[in-house]
C-alpha positions in Angstrom: 20.3 -49.4 84.5 19.3 -51.6 87.4 15.6 -51.3 86.6 16.2 -52.3 83.0 18.2 -55.3 84.1 15.3 -56.3 86.4 12.8 -56.0 83.6 14.9 -58.1 81.3 15.5 -60.7 84.0 11.7 -60.9 84.6 11.1 -61.6 80.9 13.9 -64.3 80.8 12.7 -65.9 84.0 9.1 -65.9 82.7 10.0 -67.5 79.4 12.2 -70.1 81.1 9.5 -71.1 83.6 6.9 -71.4 80.9 9.1 -73.5 78.7 10.3 -75.8 81.5 6.8 -76.2 82.9 5.4 -77.1 79.5 8.3 -79.6 78.8 7.8 -81.2 82.2 4.0 -81.3 82.6 2.8 -80.6 79.1 -0.1 -78.7 80.5 -1.0 -75.7 78.4 -3.3 -74.3 81.2 -0.5 -74.4 83.7 2.0 -72.8 81.2 -0.4 -70.1 80.1 -1.2 -69.3 83.8 2.5 -68.9 84.5 2.9 -66.6 81.4 -0.1 -64.5 82.3 1.1 -64.0 85.9 4.5 -63.1 84.7 3.2 -60.6 82.2 0.9 -59.0 84.8 3.6 -58.8 87.4 6.1 -57.3 85.0 3.6 -54.8 83.6 2.8 -53.7 87.2 6.4 -53.3 88.0 7.1 -51.3 84.8 4.2 -49.0 85.4 5.2 -48.5 89.1 8.7 -47.6 88.1 7.4 -45.0 85.6 5.0 -43.4 88.0 7.4 -43.4 91.0 10.1 -41.8 88.9 7.7 -39.0 88.0 6.6 -38.5 91.6 10.2 -38.0 92.8 11.2 -36.0 89.8 10.9 -32.3 89.3 7.5 -31.0 88.4 4.5 -29.0 89.7 2.0 -31.8 89.5 3.3 -34.5 91.8 -0.1 -35.1 93.3 -1.4 -36.2 89.9 1.2 -38.9 89.7 0.5 -39.9 93.3 -3.2 -40.3 92.3 -2.0 -42.3 89.3 -0.2 -44.7 91.6 -3.4 -45.3 93.6 -5.4 -45.8 90.3 -2.7 -48.2 89.1 -3.1 -50.2 92.2 -6.9 -50.3 91.9 -6.6 -51.4 88.2 -4.1 -54.2 89.3 -6.6 -55.4 91.9 -9.4 -55.4 89.3 -7.3 -57.2 86.7 -6.3 -59.9 89.4 -9.9 -60.3 90.4 -11.0 -60.7 86.8 -8.3 -63.2 86.0 -9.1 -65.3 89.1 -12.9 -65.2 88.9 -13.5 -65.1 85.1 -10.7 -67.2 83.6 -9.8 -70.9 84.2 -6.3 -70.3 85.4 -4.1 -72.7 87.4 -3.9 -70.7 90.6 -0.5 -71.9 91.9 1.1 -71.3 88.4 -0.5 -67.9 88.2 0.9 -66.9 91.6 4.3 -68.2 90.7 4.1 -66.2 87.5 3.2 -63.1 89.5 6.3 -63.7 91.7 8.8 -63.8 88.9 9.4 -60.0 89.3 10.4 -60.7 92.9 12.8 -63.3 91.8 14.2 -61.0 89.2 14.8 -58.3 91.8 16.6 -60.7 94.1 18.8 -62.1 91.3 19.6 -58.7 90.1 20.8 -57.6 93.5 22.7 -60.8 94.2 24.8 -60.2 91.1 25.1 -56.4 91.1 28.5 -54.8 91.4 27.4 -52.5 94.2 25.8 -53.3 97.5 24.0 -51.0 100.0 25.9 -52.1 103.1 29.6 -51.4 102.3 
């Protein structure tokens, strides 16, 4: 439930940031960089949630999912390297887009009904 809320919040935050940035600066490169960062960050979070859920679940092949997490990280590094070195992205906007998932986690926890320290 919480993870779905975080995923939805990330999409909402990404869309809002892209729309507001385009309205304010009317720079398509900046807005597309924001969108690309938000999509990559969200996809990374989604895949991490799926893999970690399988590692901590029941099953005989946990080591395969552990290896998949390592491979996911390597693919993320490769994707980030390709985007930064091969595409003309606005770096600050791209990093802000990557950070939308962090903002989604913070907002989700600020407005959740339960807290860890009760």
